[in-house]
C-alpha angles and dihedrals in degrees: 000000000000089000090050091053092049091048090051092047094050090048092052093050090049098048101036105025127228099237132078113286108266110238119213111266108260122217115254112260137195120190091348091301116113119236089242092055091045090053091048089048091055089076091056091073096054096096127146105165122086103250139351126186108200099172140343118251147109112298113218094179136030117199122197119192103196095195092054096040091230138133119200126189121211132189126220092275093054093255116147112244102179144343130215138185112230139189119224139202119311089253099040108166115091138021119302111255107167148012113280099018089114091226125139111232128243124216145064117314141153137221110265101171140021117197147154115249129200092212101040104025096234134359143192113213115212133208096257122172100048121183093273092053092048092049093048095049092043090055090050091045094246137133104239092211125212145210096094113163146161102245139171132235134308118262096263090064101039086112091063097237093121100044095115092048097050095043093051090069137053102234112148130102090246103307128115112248126197138168122285090243092052091047091054087054096049092041089060094051104044138062136183111300093029104148119248122198113191112191133187 
């Protein structure tokens, strides 16, 4: 009987295992986006041309990578809709801290107004400063400023002949500038409350 019990015990260990069940190794994730997808996404921001419409659709997120001077529109599924070369504030490196520093902000914002503009064709007003921006500036004793937009070109370039010239320089007071053609593309894909992620 003792031999029988030993045999049964050994059989149970062999066929069921005595350790915890080993779960399949999961892919590392960050913010519900797998590492593989994030690495693949990285190439999306390597864009040197002026404007590229990939597919029509509704953009749920606009991502700006300041160091690459690029704006990319994504739909809810994470597909790329369009990519646009942009210009930044006249002093582009670093986070915006105060009014008049000519820096383009970094953080999460949303579109709060869409309007035609006699100076810059069309513009999308963003929700800068957000709560974090206000806190940071207050701690430093600064006024964070406001009125940051995506805007298009100045009137002399509304025909598009100087797009390469204006986009080859950072010339705004902190806003993000793009071509009129690019603005028309973006305008048709966004609405108020569309999320904007501005990264270094």
